[in-house]
C-alpha positions, 0 to 999 in steps of 0.5 A, a space after each residue: 214651245 211652251 211659254 208662260 203667259 201673263 193674261 191681265 184682268 184674266 177673270 173677266 169675260 174675255 180673258 177668262 173664256 181666252 185662258 180657258 182655251 189656253 189651258 185646254 187647246 195649248 201647253 202654256 203655262 198662264 198667269 192670271 192677274 185681276 183686281 176683281 173689280 165688278 168686271 173681274 169676277 173669280 167665279 169666271 175661273 172657278 172650274 180653272 182654279 186647281 190647274 196645275 198650269 194656271 197661277 192666280 195673282 189678285 193684284 191691281 194692273 196699277 201696281 208698278 211694283 207687282 207688275 214689275 214682279 211678274 213681268 220678268 217672270 213670264 214670256 208673253 203678255 195679253 193686256 186685256 184689264 180694263 174697266 169696260 162699262 160704256 154707260 158708267 164711264 158716261 154717268 160716273 166719269 172717266 177717272 177709273 177708266 183712265 188710270 186702269 186703260 190707259 195708266 195700267 197700260 203704261 206701267 206694263 210697257 214700262 215693265 217690258 222695257 225693263 224685263 223684256 217679253 217675247 210679245 205684247 198683244 194688247 186687247 183693244 176695241 172697235 169702239 176706237 173707231 166710233 161711228 163708221 165712216 166708211 164700211 167696213 171699217 178697216 184697220 186704217 179707219 180713223 179713230 173717233 171714239 164716242 164715249 169716254 170709255 172709247 177714248 181711254 182704249 183709244 189711249 191704251 191702243 196709240 200708247 202701245 204702238 208708240 212704245 213700239 215705234 219708239 223703243 221697239 217693243 213687240 207690240 200687236 193691237 187687236 181691235 175686237 168688235 162686240 164680244 158675246 158668250 159664256 161668263 159676260 157680265 149681264 150689264 152687256 146687251 146679249 146676256 142682258 137681253 137673254 137674262 131679262 127674257 128669262 126673268 119674263 122682264 121687258 128687253 129694254 133697246 136703247 132708242 130705236 134699236 137702229 144700232 148694229 154691230 159686228 157681233 163676234 163669239 168669244 170662243 172665236 175671239 180666243 182662237 184668234 189671240 191664240 193665232 196672234 201668238 202662234 204667228 212669227 213675231 217679225 209677222 205681227 209686231 207692230 201691226 193693228 188687227 180687226 177681230 170681226 166677223 163682217 157681219 152686223 146685226 141691229 141691237 132690235 134684231 138681237 132682242 127679236 132673236 133671244 125672244 124667238 129662241 126662248 119662245 118668249 112674247 114680242 111684247 116684252 121688247 120695250 124701248 127707252 131713251 137713246 143713250 148719249 154718245 151712240 155709235 150708229 153702225 160697226 162692220 169690221 173688215 176681216 181680210 188683214 187677220 185672214 191674210 196676217 193670221 189665217 183667222 176668220 170667225 167660224 161661228 154665225 150669230 145665230 149658233 153663237 147665240 143659241 149657245 150663249 142662250 143655252 149657257 145662261 139658262 144652265 148657269 142662272 146662278 152664276 148670273 143671279 149673283 152678277 146682278 146682285 152685285 152690280 145692284 149693290 154697287 148701283 151701276 146702271 145696265 148698258 148696251 
């Protein structure tokens, strides 16, 4: 059945890949709403802008009137709008993170109370868990966010769940583990390592690089969200679903793999001081998503990294432009 889907933060990394998936693999119409901050790059959607099933709205998820106007015309909401730069939340303060990640979600939820939709998918984050207390982390793992960014994602996550319990809204919360792939801003660790290596610059690793993450290729993530939309709403409303691979890899090992695949000297890897609020280990349970959605990540990290490196090699102008904008705004890079 053809639906009209609102994707907030639609010019961001994960959301632009998801929109690309929707337009190539489904019959749905898409409305992309994005404020086009540093994290939302209209170039991420350039090849799609003329598509007959895509409408782009330049606007802020915190704009109550605009959000209400859009929500009344759609069937499904996928809320991916977020400030996501962990180090920026630490160094520059949490205000923008609170207003976008928490208040923006609240404005969308209130709009859905007035103009009901078939389902509302919140893109949360595995960062809400903090460091693993048990492994793998399942959806019942305690929430112990360790950065202002993670705390605001946890706030939005629990607010959305509360609207399901209190008002009966058809909320589905997904907690993706660390994504990587094409169109990711070079502030993030995988593209940062790739672009540093391509430029023969040091690959800077925070601390000794022992911190591990569960790395999810972004196309697998898009397929998972599609599976959420295709599921019977009675099976997923009110549920929290990890999107993970069940495999974790250290930041130091990723630097080594990037250098190996690009034929660069191992001496390019350099350690810098640890950042505050670092999470030591993230590895996600895949059982619930497989049981509820029939979904499991298809892409190994080695294959995903090879595809990601090839994309950055072929799209140097894209990431050089993103880096220039980052430098102009004074943002620090993040891992």
